C-alpha positions as CSV (number, residue, x, y, z in Angstrom):
1,M,-33.9,67.4,-2.6
2,K,-30.5,66.8,-4.1
3,F,-27.9,64.6,-2.1
4,T,-25.9,68.0,-1.0
5,D,-29.1,69.3,0.3
6,E,-30.0,66.0,2.7
7,I,-26.0,66.1,4.1
8,K,-26.5,69.7,4.7
9,R,-29.1,69.0,6.6
10,R,-28.0,66.6,9.0
11,R,-26.7,67.2,12.4
12,T,-25.3,64.4,14.6
13,F,-24.4,65.4,18.0
14,G,-23.5,64.0,21.2
15,I,-24.8,65.1,24.8
16,I,-21.7,64.4,27.6
17,S,-22.0,65.3,31.1
18,H,-21.3,64.4,34.4
19,P,-24.2,61.9,36.1
20,D,-27.0,63.6,37.1
21,A,-26.1,67.4,36.1
22,G,-29.4,66.9,33.3
23,K,-28.0,65.9,30.2
24,T,-31.2,62.6,30.2
25,T,-33.9,66.3,30.7
26,L,-32.2,68.2,28.2
27,T,-32.7,65.4,25.3
28,E,-36.2,65.3,26.6
29,K,-36.9,69.1,25.9
30,L,-34.4,68.7,22.4
31,L,-37.6,66.4,21.5
32,L,-40.1,68.6,22.4
33,F,-39.0,71.4,20.7
34,G,-38.7,68.8,17.7
35,G,-42.7,67.8,18.5
36,A,-40.8,64.5,18.9
37,I,-42.9,63.5,22.3
38,Q,-46.1,65.5,23.3
39,E,-44.8,65.5,27.6
40,A,-41.5,64.8,28.7
41,G,-41.1,62.8,32.0
42,A,-39.5,64.2,35.0
43,V,-36.5,61.7,35.1
44,K,-36.8,61.8,38.8
45,S,-39.7,61.7,40.2
46,N,-41.1,58.9,41.7
47,K,-45.1,60.3,40.7
48,I,-44.3,59.6,37.4
49,K,-43.8,56.0,36.5
50,K,-43.1,56.8,32.8
51,G,-39.6,57.2,33.4
52,A,-37.5,59.6,30.8
53,T,-38.4,58.2,26.7
54,S,-34.6,58.0,26.5
55,D,-33.7,55.6,29.4
56,F,-35.2,51.7,28.6
57,M,-33.5,49.6,31.0
58,E,-35.0,48.5,34.2
59,I,-31.4,48.9,35.9
60,E,-32.1,52.4,34.7
61,R,-35.7,52.9,35.9
62,Q,-34.6,51.9,39.3
63,R,-31.4,54.0,39.5
64,G,-32.3,57.2,37.6
65,I,-29.3,56.8,34.9
66,S,-28.7,56.1,32.0
67,V,-27.1,52.9,31.1
68,A,-27.2,52.4,27.2
69,T,-26.2,54.9,24.3
70,S,-29.8,56.0,22.7
71,V,-30.0,57.4,19.1
72,L,-33.0,60.2,19.1
73,A,-33.5,61.6,16.3
74,F,-36.3,64.4,15.0
75,E,-36.9,67.5,12.7
76,Y,-37.1,71.0,13.2
77,D,-36.9,73.9,11.8
78,G,-36.7,71.7,8.0
79,I,-33.2,70.8,9.8
80,K,-32.6,66.5,11.1
81,I,-31.6,66.4,14.2
82,N,-29.8,63.0,15.2
83,I,-28.7,63.3,19.0
84,L,-26.5,60.3,20.9
85,D,-27.7,60.4,24.6
86,T,-24.8,59.2,26.1
87,P,-24.2,57.6,30.1
88,G,-22.9,60.0,31.6
89,H,-22.0,57.6,34.4
90,K,-18.3,56.8,35.0
91,D,-18.8,52.6,34.9
92,F,-20.2,53.4,30.9
93,A,-16.9,55.2,29.9
94,E,-15.6,53.0,27.4
95,D,-19.5,53.1,25.5
96,T,-19.3,57.0,25.5
97,F,-15.6,57.0,24.1
98,R,-17.0,55.2,21.4
99,T,-20.1,57.4,21.2
100,L,-18.2,59.9,19.8
101,T,-16.1,58.1,17.4
102,A,-19.8,58.8,15.8
103,V,-20.7,62.4,16.6
104,D,-19.8,66.2,14.7
105,S,-20.3,67.6,17.1
106,V,-20.8,67.8,20.7
107,I,-23.2,69.7,23.5
108,V,-21.2,69.3,27.2
109,V,-23.9,69.7,29.6
110,I,-22.3,71.3,33.0
111,D,-24.4,71.7,36.4
112,V,-24.7,75.6,37.8
113,A,-23.7,74.5,41.1
114,K,-21.4,71.9,40.4
115,G,-18.9,73.2,37.8
116,V,-17.0,70.9,35.9
117,E,-16.7,67.6,37.1
118,E,-14.4,64.7,36.6
119,Q,-16.4,62.8,34.5
120,T,-16.4,65.8,32.2
121,E,-12.8,66.5,32.6
122,K,-12.3,63.2,31.3
123,L,-14.9,63.1,28.1
124,V,-13.9,66.6,26.7
125,E,-10.0,65.8,26.8
126,V,-11.3,62.9,24.5
127,C,-13.6,65.7,22.0
128,R,-10.1,67.4,21.9
129,M,-7.6,65.1,20.7
130,R,-10.2,64.7,18.2
131,N,-11.1,68.5,17.6
132,I,-14.6,67.7,18.1
133,P,-16.4,71.8,17.8
134,M,-18.0,71.8,21.3
135,I,-20.8,74.2,22.6
136,V,-21.3,74.5,26.7
137,F,-24.7,74.9,28.1
138,I,-24.1,75.4,32.0
139,N,-27.6,74.1,33.8
140,K,-29.7,74.4,36.6
141,M,-30.2,78.2,37.1
142,D,-32.5,78.4,38.5
143,R,-30.7,76.8,41.8
144,E,-28.3,78.8,43.8
145,G,-24.9,77.8,42.3
146,K,-21.5,79.4,41.1
147,D,-21.3,82.9,39.7
148,A,-21.4,82.9,36.2
149,F,-17.7,84.7,35.5
150,E,-16.6,82.1,38.1
151,L,-18.0,79.3,36.4
152,L,-16.5,80.4,32.9
153,D,-13.4,80.5,34.1
154,E,-13.2,77.1,35.5
155,I,-14.1,76.1,31.9
156,E,-11.6,78.0,31.1
157,Q,-9.1,76.3,33.3
158,K,-9.9,72.8,34.4
159,L,-11.6,72.1,30.1
160,S,-8.5,74.2,28.2
161,L,-11.4,75.6,26.2
162,R,-11.5,78.9,24.6
163,V,-15.4,80.1,25.2
164,T,-17.4,82.7,24.2
165,P,-20.5,83.6,26.2
166,L,-23.6,83.8,23.5
167,S,-26.6,84.3,26.6
168,F,-26.0,85.2,30.1
169,P,-28.2,85.1,33.2
170,I,-30.1,87.5,34.8
171,G,-29.5,86.6,38.8
172,M,-29.9,83.1,39.4
173,G,-31.6,80.5,42.1
174,Y,-34.2,82.7,43.9
175,D,-33.5,86.0,41.8
176,F,-33.2,84.3,38.4
177,K,-35.2,87.1,36.1
178,G,-34.0,85.1,33.1
179,I,-31.7,85.5,29.8
180,Y,-30.0,87.7,28.0
181,N,-29.5,86.4,24.8
182,I,-26.7,87.7,23.0
183,W,-26.9,85.8,19.9
184,E,-30.3,86.7,19.0
185,K,-30.2,90.2,21.3
186,N,-33.0,89.6,23.3
187,I,-33.8,88.7,26.8
188,N,-36.4,86.0,27.8
189,L,-38.2,86.7,31.3
190,F,-38.0,83.6,33.7
191,T,-41.8,83.0,34.9
192,G,-41.2,79.5,36.7
193,D,-44.2,78.3,34.4
194,P,-42.8,76.0,31.7
195,R,-45.7,76.2,29.6
196,K,-45.2,80.2,29.5
197,D,-41.2,80.1,29.3
198,I,-41.0,78.8,26.2
199,E,-42.9,82.2,24.2
200,D,-41.9,84.4,25.4
201,T,-39.0,86.8,24.1
202,I,-38.4,89.9,24.2
203,E,-36.5,92.2,21.4
204,I,-34.1,94.4,22.9
205,S,-31.7,95.7,20.1
206,D,-29.9,98.7,23.0
207,L,-28.9,97.1,26.3
208,K,-29.5,101.1,27.5
209,S,-33.0,101.7,26.7
210,E,-35.3,101.8,29.9
211,K,-36.9,98.8,28.7
212,L,-34.8,96.8,30.3
213,D,-35.1,98.5,33.7
214,E,-38.9,98.5,33.4
215,L,-38.8,94.4,32.3
216,L,-35.9,94.2,35.4
217,G,-36.2,96.8,38.2
218,S,-33.3,99.1,37.9
219,K,-30.8,97.7,39.9
220,A,-31.0,94.2,38.1
221,A,-31.0,96.4,34.6
222,D,-28.0,98.0,35.7
223,T,-26.0,94.9,36.7
224,L,-26.8,93.5,33.6
225,R,-25.6,96.5,31.7
226,E,-21.9,96.2,33.2
227,E,-22.1,92.0,33.0
228,I,-22.6,92.7,29.4
229,E,-20.0,95.0,28.7
230,L,-17.8,93.0,30.9
231,I,-18.3,90.1,28.4
232,E,-17.2,92.4,25.3
233,G,-14.5,93.4,26.9
234,V,-12.8,89.7,28.4
235,Y,-14.2,87.2,25.9
236,P,-13.4,86.7,21.7
237,K,-16.2,87.8,19.6
238,F,-18.2,84.5,18.3
239,D,-16.0,83.0,14.9
240,N,-17.8,80.2,13.2
241,K,-14.4,78.9,11.6
242,A,-12.9,79.1,14.9
243,Y,-15.6,77.3,16.6
244,L,-16.0,74.1,13.9
245,E,-12.2,73.5,14.0
246,G,-12.6,73.1,17.9
247,N,-10.2,76.1,18.9
248,L,-14.0,78.3,20.5
249,Q,-16.9,76.8,21.7
250,P,-19.9,79.1,22.9
251,V,-21.5,78.4,26.5
252,F,-25.6,79.1,27.2
253,F,-27.4,79.6,30.0
254,G,-30.4,77.6,31.5
255,S,-32.9,75.4,33.0
256,A,-33.2,72.0,31.3
257,L,-36.0,70.7,34.1
258,N,-38.2,74.4,32.8
259,N,-37.5,74.6,29.4
260,F,-35.9,77.7,30.1
261,G,-33.1,78.7,27.5
262,V,-33.4,75.2,25.8
263,R,-35.5,77.2,22.4
264,E,-32.2,79.8,22.3
265,L,-29.6,76.8,22.6
266,L,-31.3,74.7,19.7
267,D,-31.1,78.0,17.6
268,C,-27.8,78.3,17.6
269,F,-26.7,75.6,16.9
270,I,-28.7,74.5,14.0
271,S,-27.3,77.0,12.2
272,I,-23.7,77.3,13.6
273,A,-23.0,73.1,14.5
274,P,-21.2,71.4,11.2
275,T,-22.8,69.2,8.7
276,P,-21.5,65.3,8.5
277,R,-17.6,66.0,8.1
278,A,-15.2,64.1,6.6
279,K,-14.0,60.9,8.6
280,D,-10.5,59.4,8.9
281,S,-10.1,56.0,7.6
282,E,-6.5,53.8,7.4
283,E,-6.4,53.9,4.0
284,R,-8.0,57.9,2.9
285,T,-9.9,60.7,4.3
286,V,-13.8,60.2,2.9
287,K,-15.8,62.9,2.4
288,P,-19.8,62.4,3.4
289,D,-20.1,64.0,-0.3
290,E,-18.6,61.1,-2.0
291,K,-21.5,59.1,-4.1
292,Q,-20.6,55.3,-2.7
293,F,-21.8,54.4,0.5
294,T,-19.5,54.1,3.8
295,G,-20.5,53.1,6.4
296,F,-19.4,52.1,10.5
297,V,-20.2,50.0,13.4
298,F,-19.8,52.4,16.6
299,K,-22.3,50.0,19.0
300,I,-24.4,46.9,19.1
301,H,-27.3,46.2,21.2
302,A,-28.4,43.1,22.2
303,N,-32.1,42.2,22.9
304,M,-33.5,45.7,22.2
305,D,-36.8,44.2,22.4
306,P,-37.7,41.6,25.5
307,K,-40.3,39.6,23.6
308,H,-37.6,38.8,20.5
309,R,-33.8,38.1,20.9
310,D,-32.6,40.8,18.5
311,R,-29.4,42.6,18.3
312,L,-29.5,45.9,16.4
313,A,-26.0,47.4,14.9
314,F,-25.8,51.0,15.0
315,I,-24.0,52.0,11.7
316,K,-23.0,55.7,11.5
317,I,-23.4,56.6,8.0
318,V,-20.0,58.5,7.0
319,S,-20.6,59.0,3.0
320,G,-23.3,57.8,0.2
321,I,-26.8,56.7,0.1
322,F,-27.5,53.6,2.2
323,E,-30.5,51.7,0.7
324,R,-32.6,48.9,1.8
325,N,-32.2,45.7,0.1
326,K,-28.9,46.5,-2.0
327,P,-25.9,44.4,-0.9
328,Y,-22.3,45.6,0.3
329,L,-19.5,44.5,1.9
330,H,-18.7,43.7,5.5
331,V,-15.2,44.6,4.7
332,R,-13.5,42.1,7.8
333,H,-15.7,39.0,6.8
334,G,-15.1,40.2,3.0
335,K,-18.3,38.6,2.5
336,N,-21.9,41.2,1.5
337,L,-24.9,41.5,3.4
338,K,-28.5,42.9,2.3
339,F,-30.4,44.0,5.0
340,S,-34.7,43.7,4.5
341,S,-35.5,46.5,7.5
342,P,-33.1,49.0,8.5
343,N,-34.6,50.9,11.8
344,A,-34.1,54.6,12.2
345,F,-34.8,56.1,15.1
346,F,-37.3,58.4,15.6
347,A,-38.0,59.6,19.7
348,E,-38.7,56.5,21.3
349,K,-39.9,54.6,17.7
350,K,-38.1,52.7,15.9
351,E,-39.2,52.5,12.1
352,I,-38.4,51.1,9.1
353,V,-36.4,53.2,6.0
354,D,-36.1,52.6,2.7
355,I,-33.0,55.5,2.2
356,S,-30.6,57.4,4.6
357,Y,-28.3,59.7,4.3
358,P,-24.8,60.7,6.0
359,G,-24.9,61.8,9.1
360,D,-27.4,59.4,10.0
361,I,-27.7,56.6,12.2
362,V,-29.0,52.8,11.3
363,G,-29.6,50.0,12.9
364,L,-29.3,46.3,11.7
365,H,-30.9,43.9,12.9
366,D,-27.7,41.4,13.5
367,T,-27.4,37.6,13.9
368,G,-24.2,37.7,15.2
369,N,-22.3,39.0,11.8
370,F,-21.2,42.2,12.8
371,K,-18.1,43.5,16.1
372,I,-18.0,46.5,17.0
373,G,-16.1,48.7,14.7
374,D,-16.7,47.1,11.5
375,T,-17.0,48.7,8.5
376,L,-19.6,48.2,5.1
377,T,-18.9,49.5,2.1
378,E,-20.0,49.1,-1.4
379,G,-16.5,47.4,-2.5
380,E,-13.8,49.2,-1.3
381,V,-11.7,48.4,1.6
382,L,-11.3,50.5,3.8
383,H,-11.3,50.7,7.8
384,Y,-12.3,53.2,9.9
385,R,-9.7,54.0,12.9
386,G,-10.6,55.1,16.3
387,I,-12.2,52.0,18.3
388,P,-10.1,51.1,20.6
389,S,-10.0,49.1,23.7
390,F,-8.8,50.1,27.2
391,S,-7.6,48.4,29.9
392,P,-9.8,47.4,32.1
393,E,-10.0,48.6,35.8
394,H,-11.9,46.0,37.9
395,F,-11.7,42.5,36.7
396,R,-13.7,39.4,38.5
397,Y,-13.7,35.4,37.3
398,I,-17.0,34.3,36.2
399,N,-19.0,31.1,37.4
400,N,-21.6,29.2,36.0
401,A,-24.6,29.1,39.3
402,D,-26.6,26.9,37.3
403,P,-24.6,23.5,35.6
404,M,-27.9,23.4,33.9
405,K,-27.6,26.6,32.0
406,S,-24.4,26.3,30.5
407,K,-25.2,27.2,26.9
408,Q,-27.4,29.9,27.8
409,L,-24.6,31.2,30.0
410,E,-21.7,30.6,26.9
411,K,-24.2,32.7,24.6
412,G,-25.3,35.7,26.4
413,I,-22.1,36.2,27.4
414,D,-20.6,36.1,24.1
415,Q,-22.9,38.2,22.8
416,L,-22.7,40.6,25.8
417,M,-19.1,41.3,24.8
418,D,-20.1,41.6,21.2
419,E,-21.7,44.5,22.8
420,G,-19.1,46.1,23.9
421,V,-20.8,46.2,28.0
422,A,-17.1,44.7,29.1
423,Q,-14.0,43.0,28.0
424,L,-13.2,39.2,28.0
425,F,-10.4,37.2,28.6
426,T,-9.3,33.2,29.2
427,L,-6.6,32.9,31.1
428,E,-4.2,31.0,28.8
429,M,-3.3,27.9,31.7
430,N,-7.2,26.3,32.6
431,N,-9.4,28.2,30.5
432,R,-11.2,30.1,32.9
433,K,-13.1,33.2,32.2
434,V,-11.9,36.5,33.4
435,I,-14.4,39.7,33.0
436,G,-12.7,43.4,32.7
437,T,-15.2,46.1,32.9
438,V,-14.5,49.9,33.6
439,G,-16.5,50.0,36.9
440,A,-17.8,47.5,39.1
441,L,-21.7,49.1,38.7
442,Q,-21.2,46.8,35.3
443,F,-20.7,43.6,36.7
444,E,-24.0,43.8,38.2
445,V,-25.6,45.2,34.7
446,I,-23.8,42.2,33.3
447,Q,-25.3,39.6,36.0
448,Y,-29.2,40.9,35.6
449,R,-29.4,41.5,31.8
450,L,-27.5,37.6,31.3
451,E,-31.1,36.7,34.1
452,H,-33.3,38.2,33.0
453,E,-32.2,38.1,29.0
454,Y,-30.5,34.4,28.5
455,G,-32.6,32.7,31.9
456,A,-28.5,31.8,32.9
457,K,-26.8,32.5,36.1
458,C,-23.4,33.3,37.5
459,T,-21.3,34.1,40.5
460,Y,-18.3,36.3,40.6
461,E,-15.3,36.0,42.4
462,N,-12.4,38.5,43.0
463,V,-9.3,38.1,40.6
464,N,-5.9,40.6,41.6
465,V,-5.6,42.4,38.8
466,F,-4.1,45.8,38.5
467,K,-4.2,46.2,34.7
468,A,-4.3,44.1,31.7
469,T,-1.4,44.6,28.9
470,W,-1.9,44.1,25.5
471,V,1.2,42.0,24.8
472,E,3.3,42.9,21.6
473,V,6.0,40.8,20.6
474,K,9.0,41.6,17.5
475,D,10.1,38.2,17.3
476,P,7.6,35.4,18.8
477,K,10.6,32.9,18.4
478,S,12.8,34.2,20.7
479,E,14.5,32.9,23.2
480,E,13.5,36.6,25.5
481,F,9.9,35.8,24.6
482,K,9.8,31.8,25.3
483,D,11.1,32.2,29.4
484,F,8.3,35.4,29.8
485,K,5.6,32.6,28.2
486,R,7.4,30.3,30.9
487,V,7.7,32.8,34.0
488,K,4.8,34.2,33.6
489,A,2.5,31.3,32.7
490,K,-0.1,31.8,35.5
491,F,-0.8,35.9,34.1
492,L,-1.5,35.2,30.1
493,A,-4.9,34.8,29.1
494,H,-6.2,36.0,25.7
495,D,-8.7,38.4,24.6
496,K,-11.9,38.1,22.5
497,R,-9.9,38.6,18.9
498,G,-7.0,36.4,20.7
499,Q,-4.6,38.9,20.9
500,L,-2.5,37.7,23.7
501,V,-3.2,39.7,27.5
502,F,-0.5,39.7,30.2
503,F,-1.9,40.9,33.8
504,A,-0.1,42.4,36.2
505,D,-1.4,42.5,39.2
506,S,0.1,45.1,40.7
507,Q,2.2,48.6,39.5
508,F,5.0,47.2,40.2
509,S,5.1,44.2,38.6
510,L,4.4,45.2,35.3
511,Q,7.7,47.7,36.0
512,M,9.5,45.2,36.9
513,T,8.7,42.3,33.7
514,Q,9.3,45.4,31.7
515,S,12.8,46.3,32.8
516,K,12.9,42.5,32.5
517,Y,12.4,41.4,29.2
518,P,13.1,44.6,27.1
519,S,12.3,43.5,23.9
520,I,8.2,42.8,24.7
521,K,5.7,45.9,25.0
522,F,2.7,46.1,26.8
523,H,0.0,48.0,25.4
524,L,-2.6,49.5,28.2
525,V,-5.5,50.5,24.6
526,S,-6.1,47.5,22.0
527,E,-5.5,49.3,19.3
528,F,-1.4,49.7,18.6
């Protein structure tokens, strides 16, 4: 198979949603179609202790949420699909923002009863900033929820998307009879039996035919005819170019738990979703079909296997072919590295691969060489953009609870911060360490992982910080800057990269500081 054909058969996408909209369930059902897993673990049911295949950390099992972004790949219809399943929980938003730098398109999952929720709004905004093509999947149609047209309006207004339904529900909740597939012009009847529900689609190319009344009963059939007529009148026709440019979002309806409407989504997805896209670096735009290999680290995961203290750096391949045992330039360090056992992910299994193509995600064993955002190339100096740190929302002092284990604690904190779980700040005055996170649940995760993976115990102490702002100074020798450093000495810290950070204890004090020192800029994002 030629290089360009390999690129054309790759689809790399992320699934995003508010917690509990059914994202992990949808991921599993997609794997089921690819034959990657034999049975899906009922994610919420306590009867099955297996847990979903894509949630592997203990905290995730206890709480039924996904914490780490997992990478899952499978083949379907000759297409190689890479899914990045992102944490829905808002405490892990930063991990999700980073993952969005590595996907070529996105599926947004929305709960039929709850509609558009706050986390969905934030994530869709990030996708819109980057013009990532999106498909919307409205889930849980077998439960009572909002009217389909009401939901479509809500998606248009709250997410500022331009939608066009490619499938439409027949009834909902108790009256849920099935789905009319506008894209393929057929009907899938809902029986409530997940084994049967996959196969039986009945082709109906003409909605006027009497066959429709036989299948649904005349009342439901008439309603469907009216609704489809309304859709054709109100919503734009599907246009592939507009979708790829991020200006039109197709919508599907279904129930992931019952495996219903998922095949329709998948079939349409592989025919319309973008193949690996070009990516901007600071130097130039890199196209996937270039011969030279380039890729970047978008995630680091420590201790994926508790038996071996290993770290995996996840690399998204942007261009060229990645080969095992071939030396590549680590741009930030300026030195060549070789990888003898690069991992690819097939459902929950890791396999060593000899060769990978643009769009693929490769896991590289890492002994501490990588940071998030690092670039690997065949020698060209490139820096891929767009993996910023945001100002955390919560701050705590971290203290060592066991003086005998201070080395383990330091190593643990160091590795978890490289992984991007949270941000570490060191105060200038007394070198005390402050951890900043996007959500409060992160502190629990850090404490848990330090104890279970590094054998170190820590305690937290509240610290009064409203925002951490990165300081940009035009002239470090100026009197103004010296005065700032003297007056604000106890609010100054350094982040992991050594950048100067100012801790503001309230919105008011941040505004006062800004007006008192006009030549100093304070940023809420580390990339300025």
